[in-house]
DODREN-341718 format. One record per residue (C-alpha): residue number from 1; residue in three letters; y, z, x. Coordinates in pm, 1 decimal. Example, Ala and Ser with C-alpha at 12.3 -4.5 7.8 and 13.67 -1.06 7.14 Angstrom:
<nodes>
<1, "Ala", <-450.0, 780.0, 1230.0>>
<2, "Ser", <-106.0, 714.0, 1367.0>>
</nodes>
This chain:
<nodes>
<1, "Pro", <-396.7, 1680.4, 363.1>>
<2, "Pro", <-444.9, 1868.1, 691.1>>
<3, "Ala", <-221.7, 1813.3, 990.5>>
<4, "Leu", <-356.8, 1563.7, 1239.3>>
<5, "Val", <-119.0, 1432.7, 1503.5>>
<6, "Pro", <242.6, 1478.5, 1613.0>>
<7, "Ala", <502.7, 1257.5, 1455.1>>
<8, "Val", <562.9, 940.0, 1654.6>>
<9, "Glu", <852.3, 700.5, 1617.9>>
<10, "Leu", <768.9, 405.9, 1396.5>>
<11, "Gly", <862.6, 72.4, 1540.9>>
<12, "Gln", <764.7, -259.5, 1690.6>>
<13, "Gly", <528.9, -346.2, 1974.6>>
<14, "Gly", <558.7, -127.9, 2282.4>>
<15, "Lys", <588.9, 197.9, 2088.3>>
<16, "Ala", <281.3, 408.1, 2032.7>>
<17, "Pro", <187.9, 372.4, 1664.6>>
<18, "Pro", <115.2, 692.5, 1473.0>>
<19, "Ala", <-174.3, 783.2, 1254.8>>
<20, "Leu", <-80.1, 758.1, 888.0>>
<21, "Val", <-164.6, 948.7, 575.8>>
<22, "His", <-150.9, 741.3, 257.1>>
<23, "Ile", <-48.4, 957.5, -38.0>>
<24, "Gly", <-67.6, 753.1, -355.6>>
<25, "Gly", <243.9, 538.5, -347.0>>
<26, "Gly", <380.3, 679.1, -20.4>>
<27, "Ile", <274.1, 667.4, 342.7>>
<28, "Leu", <365.1, 912.4, 614.3>>
<29, "Pro", <262.5, 995.4, 969.7>>
<30, "Ala", <47.9, 1310.0, 979.8>>
<31, "Val", <209.2, 1599.5, 1168.2>>
<32, "Pro", <102.3, 1943.9, 1290.2>>
<33, "Ala", <383.4, 2128.8, 1115.3>>
<34, "Ala", <373.7, 2216.5, 747.7>>
<35, "Val", <547.2, 1952.8, 542.5>>
<36, "Gly", <803.8, 2029.7, 280.1>>
<37, "Ala", <775.7, 1954.1, -88.6>>
<38, "Ala", <790.3, 1584.2, -168.8>>
<39, "Arg", <1059.7, 1451.6, -397.0>>
<40, "Ile", <962.3, 1157.2, -611.3>>
<41, "Ala", <1233.3, 909.8, -703.5>>
<42, "Val", <1187.2, 652.4, -978.9>>
<43, "Gly", <1448.7, 380.2, -975.6>>
<44, "Ala", <1564.4, 176.6, -1271.7>>
<45, "Ala", <1414.4, -127.3, -1099.9>>
<46, "Gly", <1063.2, 3.7, -1154.1>>
<47, "Ala", <832.5, 249.8, -988.4>>
<48, "Val", <1001.8, 307.6, -655.3>>
<49, "Ala", <836.5, 615.0, -508.1>>
<50, "Ala", <976.8, 766.5, -190.2>>
<51, "Leu", <852.0, 1074.2, -7.7>>
<52, "Phe", <1124.0, 1275.9, 160.2>>
<53, "Ile", <981.6, 1538.0, 391.2>>
<54, "Glu", <1039.9, 1665.8, 740.9>>
<55, "Val", <865.1, 1370.6, 905.9>>
<56, "Gln", <914.5, 998.0, 904.8>>
<57, "Ala", <832.7, 842.6, 568.8>>
<58, "Ile", <767.9, 492.8, 440.8>>
<59, "Ala", <888.7, 436.7, 84.7>>
<60, "Ala", <659.1, 237.7, -144.9>>
<61, "Gly", <848.5, -20.5, -347.1>>
<62, "Val", <704.6, -170.9, -664.0>>
<63, "Ile", <969.9, -432.0, -731.9>>
<64, "Glu", <773.2, -711.0, -897.9>>
<65, "His", <709.2, -513.7, -1215.7>>
<66, "Ala", <830.3, -198.8, -1385.9>>
<67, "Val", <669.7, 75.0, -1594.0>>
<68, "Gln", <708.0, 75.1, -1970.7>>
<69, "Asp", <841.4, 431.3, -1959.8>>
<70, "Asp", <1138.2, 293.0, -1765.4>>
<71, "Phe", <1211.0, 26.5, -2027.1>>
<72, "Asp", <1124.1, 70.2, -2393.1>>
<73, "Ala", <1157.2, -305.0, -2419.6>>
<74, "Val", <1282.7, -552.8, -2163.0>>
<75, "Leu", <1390.0, -910.0, -2176.6>>
<76, "Met", <1403.0, -1247.4, -2006.9>>
<77, "Gly", <1481.6, -1545.8, -2241.5>>
<78, "Pro", <1417.1, -1766.2, -2425.9>>
<79, "Leu", <1694.3, -1618.5, -2637.6>>
<80, "Ala", <2039.0, -1750.1, -2702.1>>
<81, "Gln", <2309.1, -1580.1, -2501.4>>
<82, "Gly", <2457.3, -1297.4, -2701.3>>
<83, "Asp", <2150.7, -1238.5, -2917.9>>
<84, "Glu", <2087.3, -872.6, -2974.7>>
<85, "Ile", <1755.4, -709.5, -2903.8>>
<86, "Leu", <1629.4, -382.4, -3041.9>>
<87, "Leu", <1508.0, -126.3, -2789.5>>
<88, "Gly", <1268.3, 154.0, -2870.4>>
<89, "Ala", <1556.7, 392.9, -2922.2>>
<90, "Gln", <1700.4, 163.2, -3190.4>>
<91, "Gln", <1977.4, 65.9, -2953.5>>
<92, "Arg", <2105.3, -290.4, -2974.5>>
<93, "Val", <2171.4, -458.6, -2640.2>>
<94, "Asp", <2333.7, -793.5, -2568.8>>
<95, "Ala", <2069.2, -1026.8, -2423.2>>
<96, "Gln", <2312.7, -1135.7, -2152.9>>
<97, "Val", <2324.2, -782.9, -2010.6>>
<98, "Val", <1952.3, -750.7, -1944.4>>
<99, "Gly", <1845.1, -1112.5, -1957.6>>
<100, "Gly", <1843.8, -1191.1, -1586.5>>
<101, "Ile", <1696.9, -872.0, -1453.9>>
<102, "Val", <1365.9, -828.6, -1627.1>>
<103, "Ala", <1095.9, -1017.2, -1809.0>>
<104, "Val", <944.4, -890.4, -2128.0>>
<105, "Val", <661.5, -720.0, -2297.6>>
<106, "Ala", <795.9, -753.7, -2650.0>>
<107, "Val", <1140.5, -769.1, -2806.2>>
<108, "Arg", <1257.4, -783.0, -3164.4>>
<109, "Leu", <1557.2, -988.1, -3264.7>>
<110, "Lys", <1796.6, -843.8, -3518.8>>
<111, "Asp", <1649.4, -1072.3, -3784.1>>
<112, "Gly", <1307.0, -911.2, -3732.2>>
<113, "Ile", <1141.0, -1191.8, -3536.8>>
<114, "Glu", <921.1, -1052.5, -3257.3>>
<115, "Ile", <868.5, -1245.6, -2934.7>>
<116, "Gln", <574.0, -1175.3, -2704.5>>
<117, "Asp", <625.5, -1290.2, -2347.0>>
<118, "Pro", <394.1, -1243.8, -2045.9>>
<119, "Ser", <397.7, -907.8, -1875.0>>
<120, "Trp", <264.0, -838.8, -1526.3>>
<121, "Trp", <-93.4, -975.6, -1514.7>>
<122, "Gly", <-130.4, -917.7, -1887.7>>
<123, "Phe", <-67.3, -541.7, -1874.7>>
<124, "Gln", <183.6, -495.1, -2154.7>>
<125, "Ser", <282.8, -153.3, -2022.3>>
<126, "Leu", <406.1, -322.8, -1700.9>>
<127, "Pro", <709.2, -544.6, -1771.0>>
<128, "Lys", <749.6, -817.4, -1509.3>>
<129, "Leu", <1074.0, -832.9, -1315.0>>
<130, "Asn", <1259.0, -1158.5, -1257.1>>
<131, "Ser", <1276.6, -1152.6, -878.1>>
<132, "Arg", <1472.5, -1478.9, -860.2>>
<133, "Asp", <1773.7, -1350.8, -1050.7>>
<134, "Glu", <2084.1, -1300.8, -833.4>>
<135, "Ser", <2200.8, -984.8, -1009.4>>
<136, "Trp", <1857.6, -827.9, -961.6>>
<137, "Arg", <1854.5, -925.4, -592.8>>
<138, "Glu", <2195.1, -767.8, -544.3>>
<139, "Phe", <2073.1, -452.2, -719.9>>
<140, "Leu", <1780.2, -446.7, -478.1>>
<141, "Cys", <1925.6, -571.8, -147.8>>
<142, "Gly", <2301.5, -520.6, -177.4>>
<143, "Glu", <2500.5, -280.2, 39.2>>
<144, "Asn", <2442.5, -2.0, -213.1>>
<145, "Gly", <2112.8, -140.0, -341.8>>
<146, "Ile", <1773.1, 22.5, -363.4>>
<147, "Val", <1650.9, -84.3, -18.4>>
<148, "Arg", <1944.8, 58.4, 173.9>>
<149, "His", <1993.7, 356.9, -56.8>>
<150, "Trp", <1659.2, 520.6, 21.7>>
<151, "Leu", <1680.1, 438.6, 392.1>>
<152, "Arg", <2022.6, 600.5, 392.5>>
<153, "Leu", <1869.4, 912.2, 239.2>>
<154, "Gly", <1605.4, 938.9, 509.0>>
<155, "Ala", <1318.6, 695.5, 455.3>>
<156, "Asp", <1215.1, 498.3, 764.5>>
<157, "Gly", <1082.6, 181.2, 608.5>>
<158, "Trp", <930.4, 14.4, 305.3>>
<159, "Arg", <579.5, -78.0, 193.7>>
<160, "Leu", <612.6, -370.5, -48.3>>
<161, "Asp", <362.8, -376.1, -333.5>>
<162, "Val", <199.6, -713.2, -423.4>>
<163, "Val", <429.8, -885.2, -177.7>>
<164, "Asp", <265.8, -1225.7, -227.5>>
<165, "Glu", <429.4, -1233.3, -571.6>>
<166, "Tyr", <777.4, -1219.8, -414.9>>
<167, "Pro", <947.2, -1541.3, -307.9>>
<168, "Asp", <969.6, -1568.8, 72.6>>
<169, "Glu", <1346.2, -1570.6, 40.8>>
<170, "Leu", <1341.4, -1229.4, -127.0>>
<171, "Val", <1114.0, -1080.2, 142.0>>
<172, "Arg", <1362.4, -1199.2, 404.6>>
<173, "Met", <1648.4, -1046.0, 207.5>>
<174, "Ile", <1467.1, -713.2, 187.8>>
<175, "Arg", <1407.8, -715.7, 562.6>>
<176, "Gln", <1769.7, -805.4, 634.9>>
<177, "Ala", <1895.8, -528.8, 407.8>>
<178, "Ala", <1661.1, -274.3, 564.3>>
<179, "Arg", <1753.7, -367.0, 921.3>>
<180, "Ala", <2123.7, -365.2, 838.6>>
<181, "Glu", <2086.5, -3.9, 730.5>>
<182, "Lys", <1830.1, 108.9, 989.7>>
<183, "Pro", <1755.4, -129.6, 1281.1>>
<184, "Asp", <1402.7, 5.0, 1338.5>>
<185, "Ala", <1300.6, 18.8, 971.1>>
<186, "Leu", <935.4, -79.5, 930.7>>
<187, "Ile", <842.1, -331.9, 659.5>>
<188, "Ile", <475.4, -326.5, 551.8>>
<189, "Gly", <335.8, -562.2, 289.4>>
<190, "Glu", <38.0, -531.1, 58.3>>
<191, "Val", <-159.4, -841.0, 155.0>>
<192, "Trp", <-533.7, -844.5, 89.0>>
<193, "Glu", <-624.0, -1151.9, 291.7>>
<194, "Asp", <-547.8, -1273.2, 644.6>>
<195, "Ala", <-168.0, -1252.2, 635.5>>
<196, "Ser", <-124.6, -1514.2, 908.0>>
<197, "Cys", <-254.4, -1795.1, 688.8>>
<198, "Lys", <-201.0, -1665.1, 337.3>>
<199, "Glu", <-127.5, -1914.8, 61.7>>
<200, "Ala", <10.9, -1784.8, -265.2>>
<201, "Tyr", <137.2, -1979.1, -565.4>>
<202, "Gly", <106.9, -2307.8, -378.3>>
<203, "Glu", <306.4, -2197.5, -73.8>>
<204, "His", <201.0, -2109.8, 280.8>>
<205, "Arg", <357.1, -1767.9, 330.9>>
<206, "Gln", <571.9, -1682.0, 632.2>>
<207, "Tyr", <491.4, -1310.1, 650.7>>
<208, "Leu", <433.6, -1269.1, 1024.3>>
<209, "Met", <670.7, -1530.7, 1164.6>>
<210, "Gly", <925.6, -1270.3, 1270.9>>
<211, "His", <1166.6, -1272.9, 977.6>>
<212, "Glu", <971.3, -1110.0, 693.1>>
<213, "Leu", <704.9, -840.2, 744.9>>
<214, "Asp", <629.3, -624.0, 1047.5>>
<215, "Ser", <284.2, -529.4, 926.5>>
<216, "Val", <39.0, -548.5, 637.1>>
<217, "Met", <-234.6, -333.8, 487.6>>
<218, "Asn", <-533.8, -445.3, 693.0>>
<219, "Tyr", <-787.9, -504.2, 415.4>>
<220, "Pro", <-976.0, -774.0, 617.0>>
<221, "Leu", <-1044.5, -520.3, 893.0>>
<222, "Arg", <-1151.3, -264.4, 631.9>>
<223, "Gln", <-1407.6, -506.3, 493.0>>
<224, "Ala", <-1530.8, -593.9, 843.1>>
<225, "Ile", <-1581.0, -224.9, 927.0>>
<226, "Leu", <-1762.1, -152.5, 598.8>>
<227, "Asp", <-1986.4, -456.5, 647.7>>
<228, "Phe", <-2072.2, -343.9, 999.8>>
<229, "Leu", <-2150.7, 12.4, 891.3>>
<230, "Leu", <-2369.6, -104.5, 602.4>>
<231, "Arg", <-2546.6, -394.5, 780.2>>
<232, "Gly", <-2527.8, -312.0, 1148.9>>
<233, "Asp", <-2438.0, -662.2, 1264.4>>
<234, "Gly", <-2225.1, -606.0, 1573.9>>
<235, "Ala", <-2195.4, -974.5, 1654.3>>
<236, "Ala", <-2050.4, -1051.6, 1310.6>>
<237, "Phe", <-1805.3, -762.2, 1343.3>>
<238, "Arg", <-1687.9, -879.6, 1685.2>>
<239, "Leu", <-1638.7, -1233.1, 1552.4>>
<240, "Arg", <-1429.7, -1114.2, 1258.0>>
<241, "Leu", <-1227.4, -869.4, 1468.7>>
<242, "Trp", <-1146.1, -1132.0, 1730.8>>
<243, "Glu", <-1050.4, -1379.3, 1461.5>>
<244, "Leu", <-794.7, -1133.5, 1326.8>>
<245, "Leu", <-670.1, -1041.3, 1675.1>>
<246, "Glu", <-614.8, -1407.2, 1756.0>>
<247, "His", <-435.3, -1476.6, 1428.6>>
<248, "Tyr", <-191.8, -1183.8, 1432.5>>
<249, "Pro", <89.9, -1150.2, 1688.9>>
<250, "Arg", <51.6, -846.1, 1913.7>>
<251, "Pro", <365.5, -670.8, 1779.4>>
<252, "Cys", <211.3, -691.8, 1431.3>>
<253, "Trp", <-123.4, -557.6, 1547.0>>
<254, "Asp", <43.1, -255.7, 1703.8>>
<255, "Val", <168.1, -147.2, 1361.2>>
<256, "Met", <-110.3, -286.7, 1141.5>>
<257, "Met", <-204.7, -41.5, 864.3>>
<258, "Asn", <-577.5, 10.2, 928.2>>
<259, "Leu", <-734.9, 176.3, 624.7>>
<260, "Leu", <-1079.1, 247.4, 483.0>>
<261, "Ser", <-966.9, 364.3, 137.0>>
<262, "Ser", <-669.5, 317.5, -92.0>>
<263, "His", <-571.5, 355.8, -455.8>>
<264, "Asp", <-689.3, -2.9, -515.7>>
<265, "Val", <-1044.1, 16.2, -375.5>>
<266, "Pro", <-1332.6, 266.6, -394.5>>
<267, "Arg", <-1303.1, 559.2, -157.2>>
<268, "Ala", <-1484.9, 508.4, 171.7>>
<269, "Ile", <-1753.1, 775.0, 120.1>>
<270, "Thr", <-1841.9, 620.7, -216.4>>
<271, "Ala", <-1832.9, 264.6, -82.9>>
<272, "Leu", <-2060.8, 359.9, 206.2>>
<273, "Gly", <-2298.7, 604.6, 37.8>>
<274, "Gly", <-2293.5, 533.1, -334.6>>
<275, "Thr", <-2458.2, 263.5, -542.8>>
<276, "Pro", <-2267.5, -63.8, -485.7>>
<277, "Met", <-2014.7, -110.0, -765.5>>
<278, "Gln", <-2050.6, -490.1, -781.3>>
<279, "His", <-1765.6, -535.3, -1030.8>>
<280, "Arg", <-1923.1, -299.9, -1284.5>>
<281, "Asp", <-1695.9, -164.7, -1557.2>>
<282, "Arg", <-1531.7, 175.1, -1584.2>>
<283, "Asp", <-1804.5, 320.2, -1805.8>>
<284, "Trp", <-2059.9, 252.2, -1532.3>>
<285, "Gln", <-1824.2, 388.2, -1265.2>>
<286, "Arg", <-1765.7, 705.0, -1465.2>>
<287, "Ala", <-2139.0, 763.3, -1507.1>>
<288, "His", <-2206.6, 715.9, -1133.0>>
<289, "Asn", <-1889.2, 865.3, -986.9>>
<290, "Thr", <-2055.2, 1192.4, -883.0>>
<291, "Leu", <-2274.4, 1120.5, -580.7>>
<292, "Thr", <-2608.7, 1283.0, -512.4>>
<293, "Val", <-2628.2, 1509.7, -207.2>>
<294, "Ala", <-2814.6, 1237.1, -16.5>>
<295, "Gln", <-2557.6, 974.0, -113.4>>
<296, "Tyr", <-2267.8, 1199.2, -15.4>>
<297, "Tyr", <-2402.5, 1281.9, 329.0>>
<298, "Leu", <-2491.0, 919.8, 400.6>>
<299, "Gly", <-2139.7, 813.3, 302.6>>
<300, "Arg", <-1991.9, 1104.4, 496.7>>
<301, "Gln", <-2170.4, 1010.2, 819.8>>
<302, "Leu", <-2075.7, 644.8, 792.2>>
<303, "Phe", <-1717.0, 736.5, 702.0>>
<304, "Met", <-1689.7, 942.0, 1021.5>>
<305, "Leu", <-1809.5, 641.7, 1221.9>>
<306, "Gly", <-1563.9, 415.3, 1040.7>>
<307, "Thr", <-1279.2, 655.4, 1103.4>>
<308, "Leu", <-1367.9, 664.4, 1472.6>>
<309, "Met", <-1343.9, 286.3, 1472.6>>
<310, "Thr", <-995.8, 290.2, 1314.9>>
<311, "Met", <-887.0, 557.8, 1563.5>>
<312, "Thr", <-992.2, 343.7, 1860.9>>
<313, "Leu", <-896.4, -7.2, 1746.2>>
<314, "Pro", <-546.3, -160.3, 1774.7>>
<315, "Gly", <-307.8, -66.4, 1495.7>>
<316, "Met", <-220.0, 244.5, 1297.1>>
<317, "Pro", <-521.0, 438.9, 1165.1>>
<318, "Cys", <-453.6, 535.8, 805.7>>
<319, "Leu", <-609.1, 812.0, 595.7>>
<320, "Tyr", <-596.4, 796.9, 218.2>>
<321, "Tyr", <-520.3, 1150.6, 102.3>>
<322, "Gly", <-833.3, 1358.2, 48.3>>
<323, "Asp", <-1076.1, 1130.8, 235.0>>
<324, "Glu", <-1077.0, 1380.5, 520.4>>
<325, "Ala", <-1162.8, 1655.3, 270.1>>
<326, "Gly", <-1457.5, 1470.7, 117.0>>
<327, "Leu", <-1310.0, 1315.0, -196.3>>
<328, "Val", <-1522.8, 1044.8, -358.4>>
<329, "Gly", <-1457.5, 789.1, -630.8>>
<330, "Tyr", <-1509.2, 430.9, -735.3>>
<331, "Ala", <-1213.6, 207.9, -830.7>>
<332, "Asp", <-891.9, 310.4, -1006.1>>
<333, "Pro", <-862.8, 565.6, -1166.1>>
<334, "Phe", <-1166.5, 736.3, -1009.2>>
<335, "Asn", <-1024.8, 699.0, -657.8>>
<336, "Arg", <-713.2, 897.9, -753.1>>
<337, "Gly", <-869.5, 1242.3, -788.6>>
<338, "Thr", <-666.4, 1551.0, -706.4>>
<339, "Tyr", <-690.2, 1705.3, -362.1>>
<340, "Pro", <-973.1, 1964.1, -358.9>>
<341, "Trp", <-772.0, 2266.4, -252.9>>
<342, "Gly", <-1009.7, 2546.5, -153.8>>
<343, "Arg", <-1312.5, 2315.5, -183.0>>
<344, "Glu", <-1252.1, 2090.6, 117.0>>
<345, "Asp", <-1537.6, 1968.0, 334.3>>
<346, "Thr", <-1411.6, 2165.0, 632.9>>
<347, "Gly", <-1667.6, 2016.2, 871.9>>
<348, "Leu", <-1556.4, 1664.3, 789.1>>
<349, "Arg", <-1192.6, 1765.6, 811.8>>
<350, "Glu", <-1240.9, 1914.7, 1156.8>>
<351, "Cys", <-1422.9, 1603.1, 1275.8>>
<352, "Ile", <-1135.5, 1382.0, 1159.8>>
<353, "Arg", <-887.5, 1618.6, 1324.1>>
<354, "Gln", <-1067.7, 1586.2, 1656.8>>
<355, "Met", <-1074.8, 1208.3, 1630.2>>
<356, "Ala", <-701.3, 1201.4, 1568.9>>
<357, "Ala", <-647.4, 1432.6, 1866.0>>
<358, "Leu", <-858.0, 1196.6, 2078.4>>
<359, "Arg", <-637.3, 903.4, 1984.3>>
<360, "Asn", <-317.8, 1098.4, 2024.6>>
<361, "Gly", <-418.3, 1222.5, 2368.9>>
<362, "Asn", <-512.7, 882.8, 2511.1>>
<363, "Ser", <-239.7, 620.6, 2529.2>>
<364, "Ala", <-496.9, 346.1, 2593.7>>
<365, "Leu", <-621.9, 390.1, 2236.3>>
<366, "Ser", <-280.3, 315.2, 2088.2>>
<367, "Ala", <-124.9, 79.0, 2341.5>>
<368, "Gly", <-407.6, -51.5, 2560.7>>
<369, "Glu", <-600.2, -376.5, 2567.1>>
<370, "Leu", <-929.9, -428.1, 2386.6>>
<371, "Glu", <-1234.1, -574.0, 2562.1>>
<372, "Pro", <-1583.0, -585.0, 2405.7>>
<373, "Leu", <-1864.2, -466.2, 2632.8>>
<374, "Ala", <-2165.7, -536.5, 2414.1>>
<375, "Cys", <-2248.4, -642.9, 2061.2>>
<376, "Ala", <-2561.7, -753.9, 1882.3>>
<377, "Ala", <-2684.9, -865.4, 1543.7>>
<378, "Gly", <-2914.4, -639.0, 1344.7>>
</nodes>
């Protein structure tokens, strides 16, 4: 994606938050200099993708589940200690060795009996990790564990995938490990709802109480912006924005990840200009993924307005790679198209560049107070 703003130190309240570019599993501040080639690292704990370039980088940690390519078969009881399991490579492994670390898709005992256990949300290619096991926690948060290892190599923080599936205790451990290695490491969580009052698995989560997350992906603000752009109800937008501002501590707002698109939702131009998806299946999405000229330019205009809103509201404005170049797409996998090198919407890109320059050149837009002057319904 094109360069937008100078690199700015990531940190807590009081430091000017940078604009971000969200590249698949990684997030980085956009910078004017050319960036080096990214190195992708996949840890044995699962898909742990880290981008190491000549700017500050936030590593994206998927530590609640793994990828089947990482484990031909993985195991968490109920098996007797010492039972052997047969991996895809015909290698027998003592159940005690792998039993505490991972849950299973399918394993075969040496007597031929096959056991099917739950994988992550029913996706059998995504083995679920046992996040309550002590050996796994040490592998993740220990002095030479995953969290500290990648910070030691140059990452500046972590974005935790599906963080509401982690026990609160583990989130605190991750934060402690990160801060022990790098005192200003930023911890961002994937939370889809209001993170100040989130309940998950029967527990009221403690994300923003000062000992777990610094920030979250601001999906509630995304929805409020899209609703405003599509319906034009300024009063409803102000009400929702102020509700979020009142719920979140100011230090969290300063580093809130304000996005319009991601790999988990339709791209902004499609969401704003295309036919509403309304939970339709992939066959429908595939058939409607290419927008008409009228749909594209409607979505494009509204996307520019939405981007201006993220550039002028509290928090860190975030671009999903390719949005600034005109990429479109419904839900996964259609929102993961390749960057259109040589076919970019240069007018849109220049508009986004100017918006980022506006934010970067005015400290009030990144560190000032917000006061509504006028709003109306309809």
